[in-house]
N, C-alpha and C positions, 0 to 999 in steps of 0.2 A: 146726788152721789158725791162721796168724797173718798179719794184714794190716797190720802197723805201717807207717806212712809218716812219714819225717822232715819232709816239707814238705806241709802240708795247707791252706795259704792261697794263693789264686791271685789276684794283683792286677796289673792293667796288663800282662797277658800273661806273667807270671813267677811261679813257685812261691816261696813263702817259708815259713820256719818260724814257727809261731804264737808270739806274744809275750804272750798272755794269762796271767793268774795261774792260771786253771782248767786242769786236765788232764782229758780225756775218756777214760773207760775203756769201750770198746765190748764188749758181751757177746753171746755165743751163747745165745739164750733156750732152746734145747733142752737145754743143759747148765748154764747159769749161769756158764760159764767165760769169761775175758777172751780176746778175739781181736784186739784192737788197743788201743794207747794213743796218744793224740795230743794235741798242744798246741792251744790255742784262739787265736782272734784277740783281740788287745787292742782297746780302744776306739780307739786311735790308728790301728790297721790298718784297722778298719771305716771310719774317716774317710777314710783314703787310698784305699780301694776305691771309696767314693762319689765322691771327687774324680776318680779314674781314669775312672769311668763318665761323669762330667760332661764331662771333656776329650774323650772319644771320641765323645760324642753328636752333635756338629755334623757331622762327617764321615760317621758311620754313617747318620744320618737322611737325608742327601742322596744316599746310594747308590741307584742304580736298583733297583727291586723285583726284577728278575731276578737281580741279584748277591746280594742278600740271600737269595733263594730258593735259589741254588746253595749258600750256606753252610748253610742249614737242611738241604738234602739231604746235605750232608757230615756233619752230626750223625747223620742217620738211617742212613747207610751205616756210619758208625763204630760205632754201637750194634750193627748187624748183625754186624760183624766180631768184636765182643766178646761175642757172645751167650752163649756157654758160661761165660765167666769171670763175667759179670754175674749170670747165673742162680745160680751157686754162691755168689757173694757175698751175694745176697739171701736164699738159703736159710740161710746161716750167721748173718747179722746180723738178719734179720727173722723167721726161722723159717717162711718160706713153703714150702709143698710145691712141688716142681719145676714142676708144671703151672701153678700160680699165678704163680711167678716168671717163667715163660716168657710168660704172658699179659701181665704188666706190661711186659716188654720189647717185645712186639708193640705194646702201646698207645702206648708212648713213641715207637717208630719211626713208627707211623701218624700221630701228632700232628705230628711234624716234617715228614713228607711232605705232610700235609694243608695246613699253612700255606705250604709252598713252592708247592703247587698253587694255593692261593688267591691268593698274590701274583702268580703268572703270569696268572691269570684277570683280575686287577685292573690289568693293564698299561694304564693310562690316566691322563689328567690328574687331579691331586688336586682340581682345581677343578670346581665345578658351579654353574650358574646357578640363581638362585632368584627367584621372583616377589615383588614388593613391593606387590602389589595395584594400587591406583589411583595410587600414587606415581610420580613421574617419574624416581626414581633407579634405578640398577642394583644388583642384589644378586649376590654371589658367595660360595660356601661352600667352605672347605678343611678336609680331615681331616688333621691334623698329629699326629706323635708327641708324646706328653705329656711326655717327658723321661726322665732316668735313673730307673729303678724299683728298689725294694727288694722282693725276693721271699723270703718266709718259708714254708717247707714242712714238713709233718708226717712222722711216722715210719711211718705205716701203708702208704702207697704212695709211697715216696720217689722212685723213678725216674719214676713216672707224673706225680705232681703237679708235679714240677720241669719236665717236658716241657710240661705244660699251661700253665705260666707263661712259661718261657724262650722257646718257639717263637712264640707270638703277640706277645710283647714285642719280640723281635728282628725279626719280620716287620713290625711297625708302625713300626720305625725307632728304638725305644728301646734304650738300653743298660741293663745290669742288674747288681745285686749280689744274689747268692743266698746264703741261709743255710739249710743242711740242718739237720734235726733232730739234736740232740746224741746221740740214741739210735741213729740209723741214718745216720751221715754218710758211710760208706764208698763206697756205690754212686754217689753223686752227684759224687764227685771225678772220675769218668770224664768228665764234661762239660768240665772244664778240660783234661784230657788230649786230648780231641777238639778243643777250641778251638785248642790248640797244633798239633795234627796237621793241621787243615784250613787253618791260617793265618788264623784269625779276627783282625781287627785288635786290638791291645792295648787293654784297657779296655772292650771291648764286653761281655765276660762276666767277672765277678769272683766268687769264692767265698770266703766267710769261715765257718769252723766255730766252734761254741760253743753255749752254752746261753742262758738269759734275758738276761745282761748284753750279749751280742752282739746279740740281737734288739732290745734297748732302744737300743743305740748306733745300730742301723740306722734305727729310727723317728725318732731325733733327728738323723740326719745331714742337714745343710742341703742338700747338693747333690741329694738324692733328691726327686723330685717326685710319687711315688706309692708306696704300700705295698700289696702284694698278699699276703694272709695266708690260710693254710689250717690249721685246728687247732681247739682247744677254744673254747667260748664265753667262758670266763674269760680265756684269753690274748688272744682276739680283742678283748675289751673294753679290755684294756690297750693293745693296738696302736692301737685307734681313738681312745682318749683321748690317746695320745701324738701321733698324727697330727693330731688336732683342734687341739692347741696351735699348730701351724703352719698349719692350714687346708689341708692337702694331702689329695687324694682317697685313699680306701682301697677295696680289694675284700676282702671277707671271706667265706670259705666255712667255715661253722661246723658245729654239731652237727645231729643228727637223731634222731627216734624214729618212724621210718616204719612205716606200716601196709600189710599185704597183705590184701585182701578176696577171699575165695573163696566164690563163689555155689554154690547147691545143684545147678546143672547143669554145674558145671565138670568137666573131664577130671581124674580123680583122680590119675593118674600125673603129668600136667603140674603139677597143684597141688603135689604132693609135691616135685617138682624145684624149683619156684619158691620154695617155703618153705624147703627145705633150703639151697639156694645163697644165698638172701636173708639167712640168719642165720648160717650156719656157714662161709661163704667167708671166708678170711683170719682164721679164728677169731673171726668177728663183729666184727673191728676195721675196720669200714667205716662211714663217716658216713651212707651211704644204707641201711644194713642194715634190712631189714623186721623189726624186732624185736617188732612187735605183729601177731599173726594174728587176723583177724576172719573166722570161718567160719560159714556158715549152719547153723542147728541141725539141719537135715535130714541133713547129711553130717558133722557134727562128729565123732561117734564113729569113723566109717570113716577120716576124714582123720587124726585123732590116732593111731589104731592103725597106719596106714601110716607116719606120721612116726616113731613109736617103732621100728618095724621097721627103717627106714633108719638111725636113730641107733644102734641096737644093732649094726649091721654096720659103722659107721664106724671107721677106724683112726686114732686120735689118737696121733701119733708124731713123732719127728724127721724132717725132710725127707730125711735120709740113709738112713732105713730103706727096706726093699724096698717097703713100702706106706705111704703117708701121705695120708689124706684131710683131716686137719686138723692143723695144727702148734700150737706153743705160743703163749701170749700174749707179745707182743714185748718189753715193757719190765717191769722189776720193779714199778714204780709202778702200771702198769695191771693187773698180776697181783694186786697187793694190793687194788686197787679192785674187781675182779671178785669176789675172795674176800669182800670186805666186803658186796657185794650179795647173795651167798649167805646171809650172816648176816642181812641185812635181810629177805630172803624167809622165813627160818625164824621171825624175830621177828614177821612179819606173817601167819604160818600159811598161806603160799601152798602150793597143792596142786602138789607137784613130781612130775611124771610120770617124769622121768629126769634124772640129773645132779645139779647143785646142790652140787658139791664139787670141790676140787682133786684131781689124780691123784697117787698115790704115786710116789716116785722123784725123780731130779734133773730140773731144768728147770722151766719155768713153764707146766705143762700143767693145763688144767681140762677137766671132762667137758662135752660138748655138753648143754645143759639146756633143758627145756621145763616151763613152769608153766601149769596149766590154770585157767580161770575166774578170772583175776586181777582183783581189784577195781580199778575205775577210779581210785580214790584211792591205790592202792598206789604206792610209789616204783618198784617193778619195772615198773609200767605207764607211769609218767610220765617217768622220768629215763633219759637216755642211759647205758647201761651200757658199751658199746663192748666187748662180748665175746659169746661164743656162747650167749646167753640169750634164749629166746623166751617171750613172754607171750601167752596166748590168751584170747579171749572169743568167745562165739557171738552171732549176731544172727538176727532174724526177718524184717526188711524191709531193703530197700536204703537207705531213709531213715535207719534206725537205724545201719546200717553206716557210712554217710558221716558221721553225727553223731559216732560213736565215733572214726572215723579222723581227723576234723578237730579233735577236742578235744585239741589238743596245742599246746605253745608253739612247736613246730618245724614246718617245712613244706618239707623238702628233697626227699623222694622218696616214692614209693608204688608199689604193684603191684595189678593186678586180674587175677583168673583167673575167667573166665566164658565159657560156650559161646556165648551170644547176642552177636554183635558190637555191635549197637546198644546193648544194656544195658551192655556193657563200656565202650563209648565214653562213654556218659552218666555212668557212675561215675567214669571217668577225668577227665572235664570237671569233675565236682563235687568232686573231691579237691583240697584246697589243698596243692599240692606243685609244686616246680619241675621235676621229671622223673617221669613215671609210665610204668611198663612194663605192657603188656596182653598176657597169655597168652605170656609169655616170661620166662626168667630175666634178671637184671639184666645189661645190656650197654650200654656207653657208647661211642658213635662220636665221633670228633673233629669231625664235622660238626654234632653236636647241641649243645644248650645245657646248661650245668651250673651249678646254683646254686639257692637256695631262697627261700621266703617266710618271714615272721615272723622267729623268732630263728635261723633257719638261715643268715643272712648277708645280704650286700649285693653286688649285681652278678652277672654271669654270666661263666663261662669257656667255652672251646671255641667252635667255629663261628665265623661272622663276628662274633658278639657278643663273643668273646674278643679278637679283633683290635681291635674298636671300643673295648674297655675300656682300651686303651693309647694311644688317640688322643683329641685334643681337637678341638672344632669351632670354627673361626674363620669369622666372617661379615664380609664386606667390603662396605660400602655406598659406591657411587661416584656422582659427579655424572653426569647423562645426557650 
């Protein structure tokens, strides 16, 4: 398959050829072969994209909410019409199994529909009265769009994370410049195709492709008034430092090293399902992956045996094979990183129950991996690997489980599997994490909040919190 496109930059409602010095070679991680080559945006093109967003902002922000909602539904219906093509594209560029590619598409559609619904529910004056206590003045508050926003998205869920940013930004009345990951830029170009198809006003959505220089140009672009970034902590720190020089707000969704706690009374089959999907979905390339398993000592041996049985039955293959339970690692750099952690585990004498190695043959495939009784000081326990690597420890008491779960620099997500609802709820309350699942595999609804504590980032996406993140609060104090 070849997905070459001559024009991969979308500015002010028109496609352009990239003028950057870099060229992107997009790979199929199942084979390592090239499936597309594309030019990148120049710094000058990034600047023009930001200027286009700034010009379009005034008119877009003044549009009635219902009109913006109609445009959002246009994106949702357009994604539905392209469902098969987008699934194939994600399978080829990301290595996602077909089911996971389809779930991504459904999540993106649901996000656009949710923010359209939310706009329709909020059809009211942007003004609200506020009490000023014993003072004689009158107070009024307005929620206003923050301005043109720069959106930088990662390679693990390109279609989804873009929707999580584009939909609330446009709903709030902001205009945007989107930078897809240089590793997976293909699928997000569909958003520009859809903007053209539904007649979105020029400049409301702009897309610039490229690597770090393009992201740097975005954070430096003077017309942009906010940067929303999803990715690694190292890159997020650079984004934050750049934005800090201009004092503009940032939203950062960063890394995780999430824990799943399984109590002694848990349903074993449910626990296996939650653990397996929590670490092997998308080959473990999930910021919320529950990569640390804390299991009560009374059921440890039974749970690990059941997990091993499931892992032995998993088909690790190209998404184009008849059966694919887990695909390849998406990028060459991440493939090398996971391999390096296998070497770290060997140097630390970690007890490897299964996996711990790359798979023979072409492509970026690694074995689903489980390490048992991992020391709390091990890099395997402490660091985000971003691959299908599970580290386990047993516990004796709930207090011990919570202490182990919370002993992390991260606080993005977590899971609890326990039969007693009150106990499960108490454990969820005590876990320091932005999103906790109780007795269910990971699922994220557009109505929920997404984001973390500690080093897992700043701010929240999705739900009304996602909309509010693209709005500023204006307070007006008037004479009586």
